[in-house]
Structures are given as C-alpha cells and as structure tokens.
C-alpha positions as CSV (number, residue, x, y, z in Angstrom):
1,M,-29.1,-19.0,26.1
2,D,-26.9,-17.8,23.8
3,Q,-25.3,-13.9,23.6
4,P,-26.1,-11.3,21.5
5,L,-23.2,-10.9,18.5
6,I,-21.5,-7.6,19.1
7,E,-21.2,-5.7,16.4
8,A,-17.9,-3.5,15.0
9,E,-17.6,-0.2,16.2
10,F,-16.1,1.9,13.7
11,V,-14.2,5.6,13.7
12,S,-15.5,8.3,11.2
13,R,-13.0,10.2,9.5
14,D,-14.6,13.8,8.6
15,Q,-10.9,15.6,7.4
16,C,-9.2,14.8,4.1
17,I,-7.2,12.5,4.4
18,S,-4.6,14.9,2.2
19,C,-5.4,18.5,2.8
20,G,-7.2,18.4,6.1
21,S,-10.6,19.5,4.2
22,N,-14.2,18.7,6.1
23,A,-15.8,19.8,2.3
24,L,-16.4,15.8,1.5
25,T,-18.8,14.9,-1.3
26,E,-20.9,11.4,-0.9
27,L,-20.3,9.4,-3.8
28,S,-21.4,6.3,-2.5
29,S,-22.6,4.2,0.4
30,G,-24.8,2.0,2.2
31,Q,-24.4,-1.2,4.4
32,F,-22.6,-4.2,4.6
33,S,-25.5,-6.1,4.9
34,D,-26.3,-4.7,0.8
35,E,-26.3,-6.7,-1.9
36,P,-23.3,-7.0,-3.8
37,L,-20.8,-6.4,-0.4
38,A,-22.5,-8.1,1.2
39,S,-22.0,-11.5,-0.6
40,F,-18.0,-10.7,-1.7
41,I,-17.0,-10.5,2.4
42,R,-19.0,-13.3,2.8
43,D,-17.5,-15.8,0.1
44,G,-14.6,-13.6,1.0
45,I,-10.9,-15.8,2.7
46,W,-10.9,-15.5,6.6
47,G,-10.6,-17.6,9.7
48,E,-13.3,-15.4,11.3
49,N,-15.6,-14.6,9.1
50,P,-16.4,-10.8,9.6
51,Y,-19.7,-10.1,8.4
52,P,-22.0,-11.0,11.4
53,Y,-20.1,-8.9,13.0
54,L,-20.6,-6.1,10.0
55,K,-24.3,-6.6,9.3
56,N,-26.1,-3.5,10.5
57,A,-22.8,-1.2,9.9
58,R,-22.5,1.6,7.0
59,W,-20.2,2.2,4.7
60,R,-19.4,5.6,3.3
61,F,-17.5,6.2,-0.1
62,V,-16.4,10.2,0.2
63,N,-14.1,12.8,-2.3
64,C,-12.5,15.8,-1.1
65,A,-13.8,18.9,-2.8
66,H,-10.2,20.5,-2.6
67,C,-7.9,18.4,-3.7
68,E,-9.8,15.1,-5.4
69,Q,-9.6,12.8,-2.6
70,A,-11.1,10.0,-2.2
71,F,-11.5,7.3,0.7
72,H,-14.0,5.5,3.0
73,Q,-15.7,7.7,6.0
74,N,-15.8,4.7,8.0
75,I,-13.4,2.7,9.4
76,L,-12.7,0.0,12.0
77,A,-12.4,1.1,15.0
78,P,-8.1,0.2,16.4
79,S,-9.2,-2.3,18.5
80,W,-11.7,-3.6,15.6
81,N,-8.8,-3.1,13.4
82,L,-6.4,-5.5,15.2
83,R,-9.1,-8.2,15.3
84,R,-8.8,-8.1,11.8
85,F,-5.6,-8.5,11.8
86,E,-5.4,-11.1,14.6
87,Q,-8.2,-13.2,14.4
88,W,-9.8,-12.4,10.5
89,M,-6.7,-12.7,8.6
90,T,-5.0,-15.5,10.0
91,D,-1.8,-17.6,9.2
92,A,-4.0,-19.8,7.4
93,S,-6.4,-17.9,5.6
94,L,-3.9,-15.6,4.1
95,E,-1.2,-18.8,3.1
96,I,-4.6,-19.4,1.0
97,F,-5.3,-16.3,-0.2
98,E,-2.0,-15.6,-1.6
99,R,-1.2,-19.4,-3.4
100,P,-2.3,-18.2,-6.0
101,Y,0.2,-15.4,-6.1
102,R,3.5,-18.2,-5.4
103,A,2.6,-19.3,-9.2
104,P,6.1,-20.5,-10.5
105,E,5.4,-17.5,-13.4
106,K,4.2,-14.7,-11.0
107,Q,6.7,-15.6,-8.7
108,F,9.5,-14.8,-11.4
109,L,8.2,-11.5,-12.6
110,R,7.3,-10.1,-9.6
111,A,11.1,-10.9,-9.0
112,I,11.9,-9.0,-12.2
113,D,10.4,-6.1,-10.8
114,H,12.4,-6.3,-7.7
115,V,15.1,-6.0,-9.9
116,Q,13.8,-2.8,-12.2
117,H,13.5,-1.1,-9.1
118,V,16.7,-2.1,-7.2
119,L,18.1,-0.9,-10.5
120,R,16.4,2.6,-10.7
121,L,17.2,3.4,-6.7
122,E,20.7,2.4,-7.4
123,R,20.5,4.7,-9.7
124,L,19.1,7.2,-9.1
125,T,20.7,7.9,-5.2
126,R,23.8,7.8,-6.4
127,P,24.5,11.6,-5.9
128,I,23.9,11.3,-2.4
129,R,26.5,7.9,-1.1
130,D,29.5,7.3,-2.0
131,D,31.0,3.9,-3.6
132,T,31.5,3.1,0.3
133,T,28.5,3.2,1.5
134,P,26.0,0.6,0.2
135,L,23.1,2.0,-0.3
136,K,19.8,2.1,2.6
137,L,16.9,1.2,2.1
138,L,13.7,1.0,4.5
139,D,10.2,-0.7,2.8
140,F,7.4,0.2,4.8
141,G,4.1,-2.4,4.7
142,C,7.1,-5.0,3.0
143,G,5.3,-8.4,4.4
144,N,7.2,-11.3,4.4
145,G,10.7,-9.1,3.4
146,E,10.7,-10.1,-0.5
147,F,11.9,-7.5,-2.1
148,L,14.8,-6.3,1.4
149,E,16.1,-10.1,0.5
150,C,16.3,-9.1,-3.1
151,C,18.0,-5.8,-1.8
152,R,20.2,-7.5,0.4
153,G,21.3,-9.2,-2.6
154,F,22.2,-6.3,-4.2
155,G,24.5,-5.0,-1.4
156,F,21.8,-2.9,-0.1
157,D,21.5,-2.5,3.5
158,V,18.1,-2.9,4.3
159,T,15.9,-2.4,7.1
160,G,11.4,-3.4,6.8
161,V,8.5,-2.3,8.7
162,D,5.6,-4.5,8.6
163,R,2.6,-5.1,11.7
164,S,1.1,-8.7,11.0
165,S,3.1,-10.6,13.4
166,S,3.3,-13.8,11.1
167,R,4.8,-11.8,8.3
168,R,7.2,-11.0,10.4
169,K,8.6,-14.6,11.3
170,N,11.6,-16.4,9.8
171,N,12.5,-14.0,7.6
172,K,16.1,-13.5,7.3
173,V,16.2,-9.3,7.2
174,P,15.1,-7.5,10.2
175,I,11.5,-6.3,9.8
176,L,10.0,-4.1,12.7
177,S,6.3,-4.3,14.3
178,D,5.6,0.1,14.3
179,V,7.5,3.1,12.6
180,S,8.3,4.1,16.1
181,Q,11.0,1.5,16.2
182,I,13.1,3.6,12.7
183,E,16.3,4.7,13.4
184,G,18.0,6.6,11.2
185,Q,18.4,8.0,7.5
186,F,17.6,6.3,4.0
187,H,18.3,6.7,0.9
188,A,15.6,4.9,-0.6
189,I,11.8,4.2,1.5
190,T,9.7,2.0,-0.6
191,L,5.7,1.8,-0.4
192,F,4.3,-1.2,-2.7
193,E,0.5,-1.2,-2.3
194,V,0.6,-0.4,1.5
195,L,-1.2,3.6,1.4
196,E,-4.5,2.3,0.5
197,H,-4.2,0.5,3.6
198,L,-3.6,3.2,6.2
199,D,-5.9,5.4,8.4
200,D,-3.6,8.4,8.7
201,P,-1.3,8.2,5.0
202,L,-0.4,12.0,4.8
203,S,0.9,11.6,8.6
204,I,3.1,8.3,7.7
205,L,4.7,10.1,4.5
206,K,5.6,12.6,7.2
207,F,7.3,10.7,9.3
208,L,9.2,9.0,6.5
209,R,10.3,12.1,5.0
210,A,11.8,12.7,8.6
211,H,14.1,9.5,7.8
212,A,14.7,10.7,4.2
213,T,18.0,12.9,3.5
214,P,17.4,15.7,0.5
215,G,17.4,13.9,-2.4
216,S,16.8,10.7,-1.1
217,I,14.1,8.4,-3.4
218,L,10.0,7.3,-2.4
219,V,8.6,4.4,-4.7
220,L,4.3,4.9,-4.2
221,E,2.7,1.9,-5.5
222,T,-1.3,1.9,-4.8
223,P,-4.1,0.0,-7.6
224,D,-5.5,3.1,-10.0
225,C,-8.9,3.9,-8.2
226,S,-9.3,6.5,-11.4
227,G,-13.1,7.1,-12.1
228,V,-14.1,4.0,-9.1
229,K,-16.9,5.4,-7.1
230,T,-19.2,2.8,-5.9
231,I,-19.3,-0.9,-4.9
232,K,-21.3,-3.0,-8.4
233,T,-18.5,-5.7,-9.4
234,K,-15.6,-7.8,-7.6
235,A,-13.2,-5.3,-9.4
236,D,-15.0,-2.2,-7.2
237,Y,-14.5,-4.4,-4.6
238,D,-10.3,-5.2,-4.6
239,L,-10.2,-1.3,-5.2
240,I,-12.1,0.1,-2.3
241,H,-12.7,-3.1,-0.1
242,P,-14.2,-0.7,3.3
243,L,-11.9,-2.6,5.5
244,D,-8.6,-3.1,3.7
245,H,-8.4,-0.8,0.6
246,I,-9.9,2.3,2.4
247,N,-7.9,4.9,0.4
248,A,-8.5,5.3,-2.9
249,F,-5.5,6.7,-5.2
250,T,-5.0,7.9,-8.9
251,P,-2.3,9.3,-10.0
252,K,-2.8,13.3,-9.5
253,T,-4.1,12.5,-5.7
254,M,-1.4,10.1,-5.6
255,E,1.1,13.3,-6.2
256,T,-0.5,15.6,-4.4
257,I,-0.2,13.8,-1.2
258,A,3.5,13.2,-1.8
259,A,4.4,16.7,-2.4
260,R,2.7,18.0,1.2
261,T,4.7,15.9,2.7
262,G,8.2,16.8,1.0
263,F,8.5,14.8,-1.9
264,Q,8.5,15.8,-5.6
265,R,7.6,13.8,-8.8
266,I,10.1,12.8,-10.4
267,N,10.1,10.6,-14.1
268,K,11.4,7.1,-13.2
269,P,14.5,5.7,-15.3
270,A,13.9,2.6,-17.8
271,A,15.2,-0.6,-16.3
272,F,15.5,-3.9,-17.7
273,A,16.1,-7.5,-16.3
274,T,15.9,-10.3,-19.4
275,T,17.4,-11.8,-21.8
276,Q,14.5,-11.7,-24.5
277,A,14.1,-8.1,-26.6
278,I,10.3,-8.0,-27.0
279,R,10.3,-7.8,-23.3
280,I,12.8,-5.1,-23.1
281,A,10.3,-3.5,-26.3
282,K,7.4,-3.8,-24.4
283,S,8.5,-2.5,-20.9
284,I,9.9,0.8,-23.3
285,A,6.3,1.1,-24.9
286,A,5.2,0.8,-21.5
287,Y,7.4,3.2,-20.2
288,W,6.4,5.7,-22.7
289,L,2.5,5.3,-22.5
290,K,1.6,4.4,-18.7
291,R,4.0,6.8,-17.2
292,N,0.7,8.7,-15.9
293,N,-0.5,5.9,-13.3
294,T,0.1,5.0,-9.5
295,R,3.6,4.0,-9.4
296,Q,5.6,6.6,-8.6
297,Y,9.1,7.7,-8.0
298,F,9.8,11.1,-5.8
299,V,12.9,12.9,-4.3
300,A,12.8,14.4,-0.9
301,V,13.2,18.2,-1.4
C-alpha cells in the first residue's frame, strides 16, 4: 500500500523583513495548486519535482505599511529548504537551467559586467587602502565563483560564501559554506542576485556590515519588482517565485534596508570595458537614464 505523501512545511514571517513592523497588508495569496502557479512549478527544471509536496500549501505575498517592503510571508521551513537545495535543485537540474547562460555571447557580456564592477571597486576603495594592500573582496552568494576569479585576475584578495555544495566543488578560489566562517575586514562586499533569496536579509546585511570598515563599498543587485503584486504571468513568477524569490525589492526598499544596516547609497562611477564607441555611448546613456534601479552601490558609514 502506498504511503501518503508528506507535505512541505512552511513558517510564517509575521514582521517586516526590513523595519520589523507587523503592519502587513496582503497584496495577493492563493494555493500552490492554483493556476498558473501550479503549471510554472510542475514545468520547471528540477531534480525531484516539488509540486506534489506543495499542492495543499498556501502562499501569501504581503507589503509593509510602514516602509513598503514586499515579501512572501510563508517560506519553507529550514528542513524543507535544505531539501530544496539537496533534492529539488540538483547538480543535473542546475546544469540544465544554467545552460542558456553559458552561450558565448552571454558569457562575454557577463565578463564585461564583471570587469566594470572591478574597475569601479578599485577606484572607490583607494581612500581606504594603500598601494601595497590588495583590495579585499567578499562575494556573498558567489555561486561557482565566476566573479571572484575575475577579481583575482586583477590582484584582489578574494573570498566567497555559498551554501550550495555543488557550486563549491572544484573552484580555484576559496568559497566558504556559511557566514559564520567569515573572518577579518573587507574593502568591498558584493551580493549579486542574492538578497531576494534570504530568509532574513536584514540580519545578513548587519553581519556583513561588521566585516566592513568605514568607507568600504557594498554592491547589491536584485530583480526590480516595482509594481509586481501577484503571480499572473511567467514574468511575475520569475520575479516573486514563492519558493525562491521570497523578497521583492524596489530601488526605494533596497536603499532603505541598506541604510538600516549602516550603508549609505552612492552613485556608482561610470566604467567601460569595450573597444566599441557605440557601447560606450550606450553605457553613458544607460548610466544617466537608469540610475534609479536595483543595481546599487553603497558606502559603509
């Protein structure tokens, strides 16, 4: 006789993840079995498909009345989040998911983006280090260490943190498994597409601030969820995936949460890594036209 399928366990975040207020307003809610969410999950790239464990569970997307931070109130319990990393997001499923991003053109553009960050960070951290001190950089949620390898090629002293064991395998740069292993102070700290995944982003930023000396640079990048209130389309799902993208940032709420942890927003300097004049012109235009986004630079104060 078949055993009944166990159901995933969720915990509720009843206070705002940014300001701690309990004045939460529901933006949308439903069951994981509701369409189109059910199809998005069933058709996703997984190892073990999570849908059978979720179909009786509910999701609830809320907004803080005090600071406007939006987030999913119900998140996977720690043991089920571990299952997500170990069984739902397997090495094989990640390889399939990431395959389109390894196309030569995408890799080239990503490398340019890395170099532009390197150039900005080198310039911005000059006042807090001397010519004989390498720039010490921490990349939190570093994945397979792609950005760290780029930084090391420029002489940076690099450290990464990533909880995924598959991403820590066979890397040429040091990648820690947990924030508790971080030691020392850093001139620059980066979180690329990470803040939206964290159960408690405020605590993580506070912890990282303790490893940043005054004048250190913080880089935050997340999807821009301005105007997103529910899951009606695949684009909505990609932005506020209730298992994965559990925090929804806008330019304003990103700046607010960083300020609460001791970081002040600054304008990032323009940087160019190209031989094509048209790319420089486009970069300059983008710099002036798209300054209010969720790709922000901060200084530790």
